[in-house]
PDB file with one MODEL, atoms N, CA, C and O in Angstrom:
MODEL        1
ATOM      1  N   MET A   1      -1.653 -48.293 -23.143  1.00  0.00           N
ATOM      2  CA  MET A   1      -2.350 -49.173 -23.979  1.00  0.00           C
ATOM      3  C   MET A   1      -1.588 -50.524 -24.531  1.00  0.00           C
ATOM      4  O   MET A   1      -0.388 -50.774 -24.643  1.00  0.00           O
ATOM      5  N   THR A   2      -2.459 -51.096 -24.752  1.00  0.00           N
ATOM      6  CA  THR A   2      -2.191 -53.172 -24.625  1.00  0.00           C
ATOM      7  C   THR A   2      -2.230 -53.657 -25.656  1.00  0.00           C
ATOM      8  O   THR A   2      -3.095 -53.458 -26.509  1.00  0.00           O
ATOM      9  N   ILE A   3      -1.065 -54.546 -25.756  1.00  0.00           N
ATOM     10  CA  ILE A   3      -0.878 -55.243 -26.864  1.00  0.00           C
ATOM     11  C   ILE A   3      -1.053 -56.562 -26.800  1.00  0.00           C
ATOM     12  O   ILE A   3      -0.821 -56.953 -25.656  1.00  0.00           O
ATOM     13  N   SER A   4      -1.404 -57.538 -27.625  1.00  0.00           N
ATOM     14  CA  SER A   4      -1.750 -58.983 -27.340  1.00  0.00           C
ATOM     15  C   SER A   4      -1.346 -59.288 -28.962  1.00  0.00           C
ATOM     16  O   SER A   4      -1.369 -58.682 -30.033  1.00  0.00           O
ATOM     17  N   ILE A   5      -0.986 -60.531 -28.478  1.00  0.00           N
ATOM     18  CA  ILE A   5      -0.678 -61.436 -29.645  1.00  0.00           C
ATOM     19  C   ILE A   5      -1.292 -62.923 -29.512  1.00  0.00           C
ATOM     20  O   ILE A   5      -0.574 -63.797 -29.027  1.00  0.00           O
ATOM     21  N   ALA A   6      -2.168 -63.127 -29.791  1.00  0.00           N
ATOM     22  CA  ALA A   6      -2.848 -64.469 -29.527  1.00  0.00           C
ATOM     23  C   ALA A   6      -2.138 -65.656 -30.288  1.00  0.00           C
ATOM     24  O   ALA A   6      -2.441 -65.897 -31.456  1.00  0.00           O
ATOM     25  N   LEU A   7      -1.236 -66.358 -29.644  1.00  0.00           N
ATOM     26  CA  LEU A   7      -0.701 -67.440 -30.555  1.00  0.00           C
ATOM     27  C   LEU A   7      -1.665 -68.833 -30.873  1.00  0.00           C
ATOM     28  O   LEU A   7      -2.205 -69.643 -30.120  1.00  0.00           O
ATOM     29  N   GLY A   8      -1.611 -68.708 -32.256  1.00  0.00           N
ATOM     30  CA  GLY A   8      -2.712 -69.740 -32.666  1.00  0.00           C
ATOM     31  C   GLY A   8      -2.170 -70.616 -33.858  1.00  0.00           C
ATOM     32  O   GLY A   8      -1.072 -71.171 -33.849  1.00  0.00           O
ATOM     33  N   TRP A   9      -3.134 -70.669 -34.940  1.00  0.00           N
ATOM     34  CA  TRP A   9      -2.403 -71.472 -36.077  1.00  0.00           C
ATOM     35  C   TRP A   9      -1.734 -70.559 -37.093  1.00  0.00           C
ATOM     36  O   TRP A   9      -1.561 -70.854 -38.275  1.00  0.00           O
ATOM     37  N   TRP A  10      -1.433 -69.600 -36.602  1.00  0.00           N
ATOM     38  CA  TRP A  10      -0.113 -69.083 -37.474  1.00  0.00           C
ATOM     39  C   TRP A  10       1.068 -69.569 -37.102  1.00  0.00           C
ATOM     40  O   TRP A  10       1.913 -69.544 -37.996  1.00  0.00           O
ATOM     41  N   LEU A  11       1.387 -69.981 -36.131  1.00  0.00           N
ATOM     42  CA  LEU A  11       2.144 -70.558 -35.585  1.00  0.00           C
ATOM     43  C   LEU A  11       3.068 -71.768 -36.731  1.00  0.00           C
ATOM     44  O   LEU A  11       4.279 -71.796 -36.949  1.00  0.00           O
ATOM     45  N   ALA A  12       1.939 -72.704 -37.320  1.00  0.00           N
ATOM     46  CA  ALA A  12       2.613 -73.459 -38.032  1.00  0.00           C
ATOM     47  C   ALA A  12       2.930 -73.128 -39.601  1.00  0.00           C
ATOM     48  O   ALA A  12       3.356 -74.056 -40.289  1.00  0.00           O
ATOM     49  N   PRO A  13       2.769 -72.051 -40.096  1.00  0.00           N
ATOM     50  CA  PRO A  13       3.216 -71.943 -41.710  1.00  0.00           C
ATOM     51  C   PRO A  13       4.455 -70.838 -40.782  1.00  0.00           C
ATOM     52  O   PRO A  13       5.602 -71.009 -41.194  1.00  0.00           O
ATOM     53  N   ALA A  14       4.369 -70.141 -40.024  1.00  0.00           N
ATOM     54  CA  ALA A  14       5.892 -69.532 -39.574  1.00  0.00           C
ATOM     55  C   ALA A  14       7.104 -70.352 -38.934  1.00  0.00           C
ATOM     56  O   ALA A  14       8.097 -69.691 -38.631  1.00  0.00           O
ATOM     57  N   PHE A  15       7.124 -72.163 -38.624  1.00  0.00           N
ATOM     58  CA  PHE A  15       7.270 -72.707 -38.343  1.00  0.00           C
ATOM     59  C   PHE A  15       8.162 -73.384 -39.449  1.00  0.00           C
ATOM     60  O   PHE A  15       9.361 -73.642 -39.346  1.00  0.00           O
ATOM     61  N   ILE A  16       7.277 -73.639 -40.610  1.00  0.00           N
ATOM     62  CA  ILE A  16       7.695 -74.024 -41.561  1.00  0.00           C
ATOM     63  C   ILE A  16       8.389 -72.785 -42.664  1.00  0.00           C
ATOM     64  O   ILE A  16       8.968 -72.967 -43.735  1.00  0.00           O
ATOM     65  N   THR A  17       8.139 -71.744 -42.083  1.00  0.00           N
ATOM     66  CA  THR A  17       8.994 -70.740 -42.937  1.00  0.00           C
ATOM     67  C   THR A  17      10.528 -70.434 -42.308  1.00  0.00           C
ATOM     68  O   THR A  17      11.465 -70.158 -43.057  1.00  0.00           O
ATOM     69  N   VAL A  18      10.628 -70.490 -41.294  1.00  0.00           N
ATOM     70  CA  VAL A  18      11.847 -71.094 -40.387  1.00  0.00           C
ATOM     71  C   VAL A  18      12.948 -72.269 -40.803  1.00  0.00           C
ATOM     72  O   VAL A  18      14.036 -72.250 -41.380  1.00  0.00           O
ATOM     73  N   VAL A  19      12.066 -73.355 -40.182  1.00  0.00           N
ATOM     74  CA  VAL A  19      12.363 -74.761 -41.032  1.00  0.00           C
ATOM     75  C   VAL A  19      13.062 -74.589 -42.641  1.00  0.00           C
ATOM     76  O   VAL A  19      14.065 -75.179 -43.044  1.00  0.00           O
ATOM     77  N   ALA A  20      12.492 -73.926 -43.159  1.00  0.00           N
ATOM     78  CA  ALA A  20      13.029 -73.829 -45.076  1.00  0.00           C
ATOM     79  C   ALA A  20      13.951 -73.355 -44.864  1.00  0.00           C
ATOM     80  O   ALA A  20      15.034 -73.939 -44.909  1.00  0.00           O
ATOM     81  N   PHE A  21      13.796 -72.183 -44.575  1.00  0.00           N
ATOM     82  CA  PHE A  21      15.324 -71.398 -44.561  1.00  0.00           C
ATOM     83  C   PHE A  21      16.405 -71.939 -44.206  1.00  0.00           C
ATOM     84  O   PHE A  21      17.383 -71.882 -44.951  1.00  0.00           O
ATOM     85  N   MET A  22      16.465 -72.707 -42.745  1.00  0.00           N
ATOM     86  CA  MET A  22      17.147 -73.370 -41.812  1.00  0.00           C
ATOM     87  C   MET A  22      17.910 -74.142 -42.924  1.00  0.00           C
ATOM     88  O   MET A  22      19.088 -74.087 -43.275  1.00  0.00           O
ATOM     89  N   ALA A  23      16.814 -74.911 -43.385  1.00  0.00           N
ATOM     90  CA  ALA A  23      17.375 -76.302 -44.209  1.00  0.00           C
ATOM     91  C   ALA A  23      18.010 -75.728 -45.579  1.00  0.00           C
ATOM     92  O   ALA A  23      18.753 -76.536 -46.137  1.00  0.00           O
ATOM     93  N   ALA A  24      17.877 -74.664 -46.129  1.00  0.00           N
ATOM     94  CA  ALA A  24      18.405 -73.653 -47.459  1.00  0.00           C
ATOM     95  C   ALA A  24      19.770 -73.194 -46.844  1.00  0.00           C
ATOM     96  O   ALA A  24      20.651 -73.005 -47.683  1.00  0.00           O
ATOM     97  N   ARG A  25      20.135 -72.961 -45.428  1.00  0.00           N
ATOM     98  CA  ARG A  25      20.922 -72.619 -45.031  1.00  0.00           C
ATOM     99  C   ARG A  25      22.365 -73.735 -45.061  1.00  0.00           C
ATOM    100  O   ARG A  25      23.495 -73.700 -45.548  1.00  0.00           O
ATOM    101  N   LEU A  26      21.385 -74.890 -44.064  1.00  0.00           N
ATOM    102  CA  LEU A  26      22.935 -75.914 -43.475  1.00  0.00           C
ATOM    103  C   LEU A  26      22.619 -76.931 -44.724  1.00  0.00           C
ATOM    104  O   LEU A  26      23.432 -77.806 -45.020  1.00  0.00           O
ATOM    105  N   LEU A  27      21.429 -76.766 -45.414  1.00  0.00           N
ATOM    106  CA  LEU A  27      21.685 -78.216 -46.095  1.00  0.00           C
ATOM    107  C   LEU A  27      22.197 -77.691 -47.607  1.00  0.00           C
ATOM    108  O   LEU A  27      22.457 -78.324 -48.630  1.00  0.00           O
ATOM    109  N   GLY A  28      22.212 -77.021 -47.462  1.00  0.00           N
ATOM    110  CA  GLY A  28      22.333 -76.093 -49.206  1.00  0.00           C
ATOM    111  C   GLY A  28      23.720 -76.217 -49.846  1.00  0.00           C
ATOM    112  O   GLY A  28      24.445 -76.641 -48.946  1.00  0.00           O
ATOM    113  N   PRO A  29      24.343 -76.077 -50.807  1.00  0.00           N
ATOM    114  CA  PRO A  29      25.310 -76.326 -51.610  1.00  0.00           C
ATOM    115  C   PRO A  29      26.691 -76.016 -50.719  1.00  0.00           C
ATOM    116  O   PRO A  29      26.867 -74.993 -50.057  1.00  0.00           O
ATOM    117  N   ARG A  30      27.732 -77.248 -50.862  1.00  0.00           N
ATOM    118  CA  ARG A  30      28.102 -76.526 -49.832  1.00  0.00           C
ATOM    119  C   ARG A  30      30.017 -76.656 -51.316  1.00  0.00           C
ATOM    120  O   ARG A  30      31.135 -76.783 -50.817  1.00  0.00           O
ATOM    121  N   MET A  31      29.879 -76.600 -52.483  1.00  0.00           N
ATOM    122  CA  MET A  31      30.807 -76.152 -53.345  1.00  0.00           C
ATOM    123  C   MET A  31      31.584 -75.387 -53.369  1.00  0.00           C
ATOM    124  O   MET A  31      31.074 -74.279 -53.205  1.00  0.00           O
ATOM    125  N   ARG A  32      32.935 -75.337 -53.528  1.00  0.00           N
ATOM    126  CA  ARG A  32      33.890 -73.905 -53.315  1.00  0.00           C
ATOM    127  C   ARG A  32      34.377 -74.305 -54.364  1.00  0.00           C
ATOM    128  O   ARG A  32      34.358 -75.505 -54.636  1.00  0.00           O
ATOM    129  N   SER A  33      34.907 -73.409 -55.164  1.00  0.00           N
ATOM    130  CA  SER A  33      35.294 -73.180 -55.957  1.00  0.00           C
ATOM    131  C   SER A  33      37.319 -72.345 -56.029  1.00  0.00           C
ATOM    132  O   SER A  33      37.879 -71.694 -55.147  1.00  0.00           O
ATOM    133  N   ASN A  34      37.767 -72.682 -57.167  1.00  0.00           N
ATOM    134  CA  ASN A  34      38.844 -71.660 -57.143  1.00  0.00           C
ATOM    135  C   ASN A  34      39.049 -70.091 -58.068  1.00  0.00           C
ATOM    136  O   ASN A  34      40.049 -69.564 -58.557  1.00  0.00           O
ATOM    137  N   GLY A  35      37.320 -69.604 -58.010  1.00  0.00           N
ATOM    138  CA  GLY A  35      37.203 -68.544 -58.589  1.00  0.00           C
ATOM    139  C   GLY A  35      36.637 -68.841 -60.131  1.00  0.00           C
ATOM    140  O   GLY A  35      36.360 -69.908 -60.681  1.00  0.00           O
ATOM    141  N   GLY A  36      36.565 -67.173 -60.704  1.00  0.00           N
ATOM    142  CA  GLY A  36      36.100 -67.468 -62.022  1.00  0.00           C
ATOM    143  C   GLY A  36      34.411 -67.819 -62.160  1.00  0.00           C
ATOM    144  O   GLY A  36      33.474 -67.285 -61.567  1.00  0.00           O
ATOM    145  N   ILE A  37      34.406 -68.547 -62.830  1.00  0.00           N
ATOM    146  CA  ILE A  37      33.076 -68.911 -63.506  1.00  0.00           C
ATOM    147  C   ILE A  37      32.114 -69.470 -62.611  1.00  0.00           C
ATOM    148  O   ILE A  37      30.911 -69.220 -62.550  1.00  0.00           O
ATOM    149  N   GLY A  38      32.884 -70.360 -61.835  1.00  0.00           N
ATOM    150  CA  GLY A  38      32.871 -71.300 -60.345  1.00  0.00           C
ATOM    151  C   GLY A  38      32.402 -70.720 -59.025  1.00  0.00           C
ATOM    152  O   GLY A  38      32.084 -71.410 -58.056  1.00  0.00           O
ATOM    153  N   GLU A  39      32.384 -69.154 -59.074  1.00  0.00           N
ATOM    154  CA  GLU A  39      32.130 -68.549 -57.977  1.00  0.00           C
ATOM    155  C   GLU A  39      30.658 -68.252 -58.223  1.00  0.00           C
ATOM    156  O   GLU A  39      29.923 -67.863 -57.315  1.00  0.00           O
ATOM    157  N   VAL A  40      30.073 -68.529 -60.003  1.00  0.00           N
ATOM    158  CA  VAL A  40      28.552 -67.732 -60.404  1.00  0.00           C
ATOM    159  C   VAL A  40      27.841 -68.528 -60.637  1.00  0.00           C
ATOM    160  O   VAL A  40      26.826 -68.280 -61.289  1.00  0.00           O
ATOM    161  N   VAL A  41      28.210 -70.119 -60.052  1.00  0.00           N
ATOM    162  CA  VAL A  41      27.731 -71.145 -60.155  1.00  0.00           C
ATOM    163  C   VAL A  41      26.917 -71.541 -59.004  1.00  0.00           C
ATOM    164  O   VAL A  41      25.794 -71.941 -58.699  1.00  0.00           O
ATOM    165  N   VAL A  42      28.655 -71.059 -58.269  1.00  0.00           N
ATOM    166  CA  VAL A  42      27.518 -71.519 -56.659  1.00  0.00           C
ATOM    167  C   VAL A  42      26.549 -70.653 -56.034  1.00  0.00           C
ATOM    168  O   VAL A  42      25.763 -70.926 -55.126  1.00  0.00           O
ATOM    169  N   GLY A  43      26.814 -68.983 -56.987  1.00  0.00           N
ATOM    170  CA  GLY A  43      25.807 -68.016 -56.216  1.00  0.00           C
ATOM    171  C   GLY A  43      24.565 -68.586 -56.633  1.00  0.00           C
ATOM    172  O   GLY A  43      23.603 -68.449 -55.877  1.00  0.00           O
ATOM    173  N   LEU A  44      24.428 -69.187 -57.681  1.00  0.00           N
ATOM    174  CA  LEU A  44      23.137 -70.140 -58.453  1.00  0.00           C
ATOM    175  C   LEU A  44      22.508 -70.421 -58.110  1.00  0.00           C
ATOM    176  O   LEU A  44      21.360 -69.982 -58.172  1.00  0.00           O
ATOM    177  N   MET A  45      23.009 -71.561 -57.398  1.00  0.00           N
ATOM    178  CA  MET A  45      22.990 -73.170 -56.907  1.00  0.00           C
ATOM    179  C   MET A  45      22.344 -72.120 -55.280  1.00  0.00           C
ATOM    180  O   MET A  45      21.211 -72.388 -54.883  1.00  0.00           O
ATOM    181  N   GLU A  46      22.726 -71.612 -54.928  1.00  0.00           N
ATOM    182  CA  GLU A  46      22.541 -70.783 -53.375  1.00  0.00           C
ATOM    183  C   GLU A  46      21.015 -69.836 -53.607  1.00  0.00           C
ATOM    184  O   GLU A  46      20.245 -69.815 -52.647  1.00  0.00           O
ATOM    185  N   LEU A  47      20.696 -69.214 -54.649  1.00  0.00           N
ATOM    186  CA  LEU A  47      20.170 -68.636 -55.334  1.00  0.00           C
ATOM    187  C   LEU A  47      18.484 -69.084 -55.235  1.00  0.00           C
ATOM    188  O   LEU A  47      17.460 -68.478 -54.921  1.00  0.00           O
ATOM    189  N   LEU A  48      18.828 -70.609 -55.722  1.00  0.00           N
ATOM    190  CA  LEU A  48      18.036 -71.633 -56.259  1.00  0.00           C
ATOM    191  C   LEU A  48      17.362 -72.397 -55.027  1.00  0.00           C
ATOM    192  O   LEU A  48      16.187 -72.765 -55.009  1.00  0.00           O
ATOM    193  N   CYS A  49      18.451 -72.608 -53.826  1.00  0.00           N
ATOM    194  CA  CYS A  49      17.924 -73.109 -52.485  1.00  0.00           C
ATOM    195  C   CYS A  49      17.129 -72.610 -51.657  1.00  0.00           C
ATOM    196  O   CYS A  49      16.209 -73.140 -51.033  1.00  0.00           O
ATOM    197  N   TYR A  50      17.779 -70.807 -51.666  1.00  0.00           N
ATOM    198  CA  TYR A  50      16.780 -69.780 -50.737  1.00  0.00           C
ATOM    199  C   TYR A  50      15.467 -69.832 -52.074  1.00  0.00           C
ATOM    200  O   TYR A  50      14.433 -70.058 -51.446  1.00  0.00           O
ATOM    201  N   GLY A  51      15.240 -69.761 -53.033  1.00  0.00           N
ATOM    202  CA  GLY A  51      14.316 -69.696 -53.700  1.00  0.00           C
ATOM    203  C   GLY A  51      13.700 -70.779 -53.598  1.00  0.00           C
ATOM    204  O   GLY A  51      12.595 -70.426 -54.010  1.00  0.00           O
ATOM    205  N   ALA A  52      13.576 -72.143 -53.279  1.00  0.00           N
ATOM    206  CA  ALA A  52      12.500 -73.117 -52.861  1.00  0.00           C
ATOM    207  C   ALA A  52      12.099 -72.979 -51.631  1.00  0.00           C
ATOM    208  O   ALA A  52      10.909 -73.149 -51.368  1.00  0.00           O
ATOM    209  N   ALA A  53      12.983 -72.657 -50.686  1.00  0.00           N
ATOM    210  CA  ALA A  53      12.729 -72.495 -49.472  1.00  0.00           C
ATOM    211  C   ALA A  53      11.617 -70.953 -49.433  1.00  0.00           C
ATOM    212  O   ALA A  53      10.648 -70.910 -48.675  1.00  0.00           O
ATOM    213  N   ALA A  54      11.878 -70.118 -50.109  1.00  0.00           N
ATOM    214  CA  ALA A  54      10.558 -68.720 -50.478  1.00  0.00           C
ATOM    215  C   ALA A  54       9.140 -69.648 -50.796  1.00  0.00           C
ATOM    216  O   ALA A  54       8.032 -69.572 -50.264  1.00  0.00           O
ATOM    217  N   VAL A  55       9.600 -70.478 -51.796  1.00  0.00           N
ATOM    218  CA  VAL A  55       8.418 -70.999 -52.142  1.00  0.00           C
ATOM    219  C   VAL A  55       7.656 -71.744 -51.510  1.00  0.00           C
ATOM    220  O   VAL A  55       6.453 -71.528 -51.365  1.00  0.00           O
ATOM    221  N   VAL A  56       8.434 -72.960 -50.942  1.00  0.00           N
ATOM    222  CA  VAL A  56       8.021 -73.384 -49.717  1.00  0.00           C
ATOM    223  C   VAL A  56       6.921 -72.753 -48.749  1.00  0.00           C
ATOM    224  O   VAL A  56       5.739 -72.961 -48.479  1.00  0.00           O
ATOM    225  N   SER A  57       8.105 -71.721 -48.306  1.00  0.00           N
ATOM    226  CA  SER A  57       6.959 -70.692 -47.256  1.00  0.00           C
ATOM    227  C   SER A  57       5.815 -70.099 -47.897  1.00  0.00           C
ATOM    228  O   SER A  57       4.768 -70.027 -47.253  1.00  0.00           O
ATOM    229  N   LEU A  58       5.871 -69.654 -49.108  1.00  0.00           N
ATOM    230  CA  LEU A  58       4.454 -68.877 -49.338  1.00  0.00           C
ATOM    231  C   LEU A  58       3.713 -69.718 -49.552  1.00  0.00           C
ATOM    232  O   LEU A  58       2.504 -69.523 -49.426  1.00  0.00           O
ATOM    233  N   LEU A  59       4.323 -71.157 -50.023  1.00  0.00           N
ATOM    234  CA  LEU A  59       2.883 -71.711 -50.117  1.00  0.00           C
ATOM    235  C   LEU A  59       2.098 -72.545 -48.945  1.00  0.00           C
ATOM    236  O   LEU A  59       1.034 -73.152 -49.067  1.00  0.00           O
ATOM    237  N   ALA A  60       3.005 -72.395 -47.645  1.00  0.00           N
ATOM    238  CA  ALA A  60       2.578 -73.188 -45.990  1.00  0.00           C
ATOM    239  C   ALA A  60       1.757 -71.534 -46.075  1.00  0.00           C
ATOM    240  O   ALA A  60       0.602 -71.522 -45.647  1.00  0.00           O
ATOM    241  N   TRP A  61       2.256 -70.363 -46.538  1.00  0.00           N
ATOM    242  CA  TRP A  61       1.023 -68.908 -45.539  1.00  0.00           C
ATOM    243  C   TRP A  61      -0.256 -69.149 -46.384  1.00  0.00           C
ATOM    244  O   TRP A  61      -1.306 -69.202 -45.743  1.00  0.00           O
ATOM    245  N   LEU A  62      -0.316 -69.293 -47.642  1.00  0.00           N
ATOM    246  CA  LEU A  62      -1.047 -69.508 -48.768  1.00  0.00           C
ATOM    247  C   LEU A  62      -2.294 -70.147 -48.534  1.00  0.00           C
ATOM    248  O   LEU A  62      -3.410 -69.683 -48.766  1.00  0.00           O
ATOM    249  N   ILE A  63      -1.837 -71.883 -47.783  1.00  0.00           N
ATOM    250  CA  ILE A  63      -2.337 -72.692 -47.651  1.00  0.00           C
ATOM    251  C   ILE A  63      -3.271 -71.934 -46.142  1.00  0.00           C
ATOM    252  O   ILE A  63      -4.464 -71.677 -45.983  1.00  0.00           O
ATOM    253  N   TRP A  64      -2.403 -71.816 -45.498  1.00  0.00           N
ATOM    254  CA  TRP A  64      -2.940 -71.442 -43.788  1.00  0.00           C
ATOM    255  C   TRP A  64      -3.904 -69.724 -44.102  1.00  0.00           C
ATOM    256  O   TRP A  64      -4.621 -69.284 -43.203  1.00  0.00           O
ATOM    257  N   ALA A  65      -3.808 -69.236 -44.962  1.00  0.00           N
ATOM    258  CA  ALA A  65      -4.576 -68.427 -45.618  1.00  0.00           C
ATOM    259  C   ALA A  65      -5.950 -68.774 -45.994  1.00  0.00           C
ATOM    260  O   ALA A  65      -6.907 -68.193 -45.483  1.00  0.00           O
ATOM    261  N   LEU A  66      -6.037 -69.389 -46.574  1.00  0.00           N
ATOM    262  CA  LEU A  66      -7.069 -70.072 -47.289  1.00  0.00           C
ATOM    263  C   LEU A  66      -8.226 -71.030 -46.571  1.00  0.00           C
ATOM    264  O   LEU A  66      -9.439 -71.047 -46.782  1.00  0.00           O
ATOM    265  N   ALA A  67      -7.224 -72.024 -45.414  1.00  0.00           N
ATOM    266  CA  ALA A  67      -7.937 -72.347 -44.499  1.00  0.00           C
ATOM    267  C   ALA A  67      -8.765 -71.461 -43.296  1.00  0.00           C
ATOM    268  O   ALA A  67      -9.727 -71.677 -42.560  1.00  0.00           O
ATOM    269  N   ALA A  68      -8.042 -70.602 -43.480  1.00  0.00           N
ATOM    270  CA  ALA A  68      -8.806 -69.430 -42.274  1.00  0.00           C
ATOM    271  C   ALA A  68     -10.153 -69.011 -42.419  1.00  0.00           C
ATOM    272  O   ALA A  68     -10.647 -68.229 -41.607  1.00  0.00           O
TER     273      ALA A  68
ENDMDL
END
C-alpha cells in the first residue's frame, strides 16, 4: 500500500493556522491576578485571543477552498 501527500497550496492556510495560534499563545494577554474575579477576566481574554486565531484560520481555509 502506498500513501502519498502532495505538497501544494494547502500549505499556505496550514502555515497561517500555525502562525495564528502561535501568536495567540505568545502575544496573548499576560495579565495575572491575585484570584477572584480577575481569574475570570484573564480566562475570557485568553478565550477571545484563541477565538480570533480560530477565525483567522477558518478564513484562510475558506479562501483556499473557494480558490481551488
